[in-house]
Structure formats: structure tokens, C-alpha cells
C-alpha positions as CSV (number, residue, x, y, z in Angstrom):
1,M,103.9,72.1,125.1
2,S,102.9,75.3,126.2
3,Y,101.4,78.8,124.8
4,E,104.8,80.3,125.0
5,A,106.3,79.1,122.5
6,L,103.1,79.9,119.9
7,R,103.0,83.3,121.3
8,Q,107.0,83.4,120.3
9,A,106.6,82.2,116.8
10,V,104.2,84.4,116.3
11,L,106.1,87.5,117.3
12,S,109.1,86.3,115.5
13,G,107.0,86.2,112.0
14,D,107.6,82.5,111.7
15,E,105.0,81.3,109.5
16,S,105.6,77.7,109.6
17,R,106.3,77.1,113.2
18,V,103.1,78.9,114.0
19,V,101.1,76.7,111.7
20,E,103.7,73.6,113.2
21,L,102.8,74.7,117.0
22,S,98.7,75.3,116.3
23,K,98.5,71.7,114.8
24,S,100.6,70.0,117.4
25,L,98.5,71.9,120.4
26,L,95.6,70.6,118.6
27,S,96.8,67.0,118.5
28,E,97.2,67.6,122.2
29,G,93.9,68.3,123.1
30,K,94.1,71.9,123.4
31,E,90.7,73.9,123.0
32,P,90.9,75.9,119.7
33,L,89.6,78.9,121.1
34,E,92.4,78.8,124.3
35,I,95.0,78.7,121.3
36,V,93.9,81.3,119.8
37,N,93.4,83.8,122.5
38,E,96.6,82.4,124.7
39,G,98.6,81.8,121.4
40,L,98.0,83.2,118.5
41,I,96.4,86.7,120.2
42,G,98.5,86.3,122.9
43,G,101.5,86.6,120.2
44,M,100.2,89.9,118.7
45,N,99.5,91.7,121.6
46,I,103.1,91.7,122.5
47,V,104.3,93.1,119.2
48,G,101.0,96.1,119.4
49,P,103.9,97.4,122.9
50,K,106.8,96.6,120.7
51,F,105.7,98.4,117.6
52,K,104.8,101.3,120.0
53,R,108.1,101.0,121.8
54,G,109.5,101.5,118.0
55,E,111.1,97.7,119.2
56,M,109.6,96.2,115.9
57,Y,108.5,97.8,112.4
58,V,106.2,97.7,109.9
59,P,107.5,94.9,107.9
60,E,108.2,92.8,111.0
61,V,104.8,93.6,112.2
62,L,103.2,92.2,109.0
63,M,105.1,89.1,108.8
64,S,103.7,88.4,112.6
65,A,100.2,89.2,111.2
66,K,100.5,87.0,108.4
67,A,102.0,84.5,110.7
68,M,99.0,84.3,113.2
69,S,96.7,84.1,110.4
70,S,98.1,80.9,109.4
71,G,97.5,79.6,112.7
72,L,93.7,81.0,113.1
73,D,93.1,79.1,109.3
74,I,94.6,75.8,111.6
75,A,92.3,76.7,114.4
76,K,89.5,77.4,112.7
77,T,89.4,74.0,111.0
78,V,88.0,72.5,114.0
79,L,86.1,75.4,114.8
80,T,83.6,75.0,111.7
81,D,80.2,75.2,114.4
82,V,81.6,77.2,116.8
83,E,82.1,81.2,116.1
84,I,85.3,82.3,117.2
85,P,84.2,85.5,119.9
86,S,84.6,88.9,118.6
87,A,86.1,92.2,120.7
88,G,83.4,93.6,118.5
89,T,83.1,94.9,115.2
90,V,85.2,98.2,113.6
91,V,84.2,99.8,110.2
92,I,87.5,101.7,108.7
93,G,88.3,103.6,105.7
94,T,90.3,106.5,104.3
95,V,87.9,109.6,103.6
96,E,87.0,110.8,100.2
97,G,89.8,112.7,98.0
98,D,92.5,110.4,99.6
99,L,93.8,107.3,98.4
100,H,96.3,106.6,101.0
101,D,96.1,103.4,102.4
102,I,99.0,101.9,104.1
103,G,98.7,103.3,107.2
104,K,95.4,102.5,107.6
105,N,95.7,99.2,106.4
106,L,98.1,98.6,109.3
107,V,96.1,99.7,111.7
108,A,93.2,97.3,110.3
109,I,95.7,94.7,110.8
110,M,96.7,95.4,114.9
111,V,93.2,95.8,115.6
112,E,91.6,93.0,113.8
113,S,94.7,90.8,115.2
114,S,93.4,92.6,118.9
115,G,89.9,90.5,118.2
116,F,87.9,92.4,116.3
117,K,86.3,91.6,113.4
118,I,87.2,94.6,110.8
119,V,85.1,95.5,108.0
120,N,88.3,97.8,105.8
121,L,86.2,100.1,103.1
122,G,89.4,101.3,101.5
123,V,90.1,104.4,100.3
124,D,88.6,107.4,98.7
125,Q,85.4,107.1,100.7
126,S,82.3,109.3,100.7
127,V,80.6,110.6,103.4
128,D,77.3,108.3,102.2
129,D,79.9,105.6,101.9
130,F,81.3,105.5,105.7
131,I,76.9,106.0,106.9
132,D,75.7,103.3,105.0
133,A,78.4,101.0,105.8
134,V,77.0,102.0,109.8
135,K,73.6,100.9,108.7
136,E,74.8,97.9,106.9
137,H,77.3,96.4,109.7
138,K,76.6,98.5,112.8
139,P,79.8,98.5,113.8
140,D,81.0,99.7,117.6
141,V,83.7,101.4,116.4
142,L,84.1,103.7,113.3
143,G,87.8,104.4,112.1
144,M,88.6,107.0,109.5
145,S,92.2,107.9,108.5
146,A,93.5,111.1,106.4
147,L,96.7,112.1,105.2
148,L,96.0,115.0,103.1
149,T,95.3,118.1,105.3
150,T,92.6,118.9,102.1
151,T,91.1,115.8,103.3
152,M,90.5,116.5,106.7
153,I,87.2,118.0,106.8
154,K,85.7,115.1,105.3
155,M,85.8,113.8,109.1
156,Q,83.9,116.6,110.5
157,D,81.2,116.1,107.7
158,T,81.0,112.4,108.5
159,I,80.5,113.0,112.3
160,N,77.8,115.6,111.8
161,A,76.4,113.4,109.4
162,L,76.2,110.3,111.7
163,K,74.3,113.0,114.1
164,E,71.6,113.8,111.3
165,E,71.1,110.6,111.1
166,G,70.4,110.0,114.6
167,L,73.8,107.3,114.6
168,R,75.8,109.1,116.6
169,N,75.1,107.4,119.8
170,R,75.1,103.8,118.7
171,V,79.2,103.9,117.3
172,K,82.6,105.6,118.4
173,V,84.5,107.3,116.3
174,I,88.2,107.4,116.1
175,I,90.6,109.0,113.8
176,G,94.0,108.9,112.6
177,G,96.5,109.9,110.2
178,A,100.1,112.0,109.9
179,P,98.5,115.3,110.0
180,I,95.8,114.4,112.4
181,T,96.2,115.6,116.2
182,Q,94.3,114.5,119.4
183,T,93.2,118.5,119.3
184,F,91.9,118.1,115.9
185,A,90.0,114.9,116.9
186,D,88.7,116.8,119.8
187,E,87.3,119.9,117.9
188,I,85.4,117.8,115.3
189,E,83.8,115.7,118.6
190,A,85.5,111.9,117.4
191,D,85.9,109.7,120.5
192,G,89.5,109.3,120.1
193,Y,93.1,109.6,118.2
194,A,95.0,106.9,117.9
195,P,98.9,108.1,116.3
196,D,99.5,104.4,115.3
197,G,98.2,100.7,114.7
198,A,99.1,99.2,118.4
199,S,97.5,102.8,119.6
200,A,94.6,102.4,117.7
201,A,93.8,98.8,118.9
202,E,94.2,99.7,122.2
203,L,91.9,102.7,121.9
204,C,89.3,100.7,119.9
205,K,89.0,98.4,123.2
206,N,88.9,101.1,125.8
207,L,85.9,102.5,123.4
208,V,84.1,99.5,123.1
209,S,84.2,98.3,126.8
210,L,82.3,101.7,127.6
211,L,79.6,100.8,125.3
């Protein structure tokens, strides 16, 4: 059995098929990490570009991510003593005064599906919350989201606080949300801007490669 079938099952969001194929590949003696990378993450690596091109929509992406996660659970049953390699750690949250999280959660799913460990702080996160999370989790990337123009300034405040705490050089900062632009990202000295989940995953990979 090839990994292509598993990738296609992830792509179609067929959870039961993903579980079935993951079990079959394990029974054939395939390496669990290979199943994860070649099959499960490989499938999500197809989903990302399709979503970016408008060929897939949010509900379909969520189905694919759920299917991948179920396959990952199967692989983990024989990986109890093996740490699944991570592409890095990303702390993500919506800034203070903003309770919107659908877009942020989709970004978290896409980034996690690309092999990153995600620490999702949730919504209405203050500058201190972000600073504390950076100190605690020591992420490679800090992602901030805002949907309200009135809360965008909190991104600038957080970057300034990172500088004051001597943490700015230790973490890459990316921002996103409906009112956010690359121009704004440049103005506040963020390391990058992503308009969607697929772009965010790609951006995180590129930034971590520079660390």
C-alpha cells in the first residue's frame, strides 16, 4: 500500500479511511514517522495550497485536519517512546479587546498540520499574556491576530514589550487578520504577514529556517 492513498484520504477528509489506512500501513511494517510525514502531513501539504487557491473551503479544511489528527493518534500508539519531530513551536493568540478566533484557529490548524507544535492562547490576550507565553514556551514564532482595527495597535505594543524584555531577537513575530496588511506589518516591524492559514504555515517554515 502506498502513502498516496493516505494522502488522498486526508485530502478528502475521510476520517474513517485515514484511520483504516494508517492501521494497515502500520501492520505492513511501515515506519510510524514515515506514515506521519509522507502520508498524514503530506496530505495536509496538498490541502494548504488548494485552500490558498480557493479550491477548498474552511469546512473542507477542517475535515481534512480532523482526519489527519485521527491518523496521527493511530501512529502515536506505537510512538510512545519516540518524540515526533517538530518543525518548531508557535504561540498564537488574538490580541486584547478582540474576541474573534475563527480565522486564528484555522491558522493554528494549518500551521500544526505542517509539523509545528501549537500553543493556542485563545482570544483577548493582553501584552503581558503574550510576553508571559513567550517566556514560558520559548517559541520560534509568535503569531498575533486581530479583526478589529481598534485592536491592531496591541500588536505594536506587544512587539515593543518584546524589545523591552530583551526577547525580540529570540522569536519571529507574524501577524494576520482582516484589516492587517503587509504595510502595517512593516510599520510595526513584524517579521511577516499572512493573509490565510496556508500562507501562515509557509511563512512559519521560512522564518524558522532563518533561525
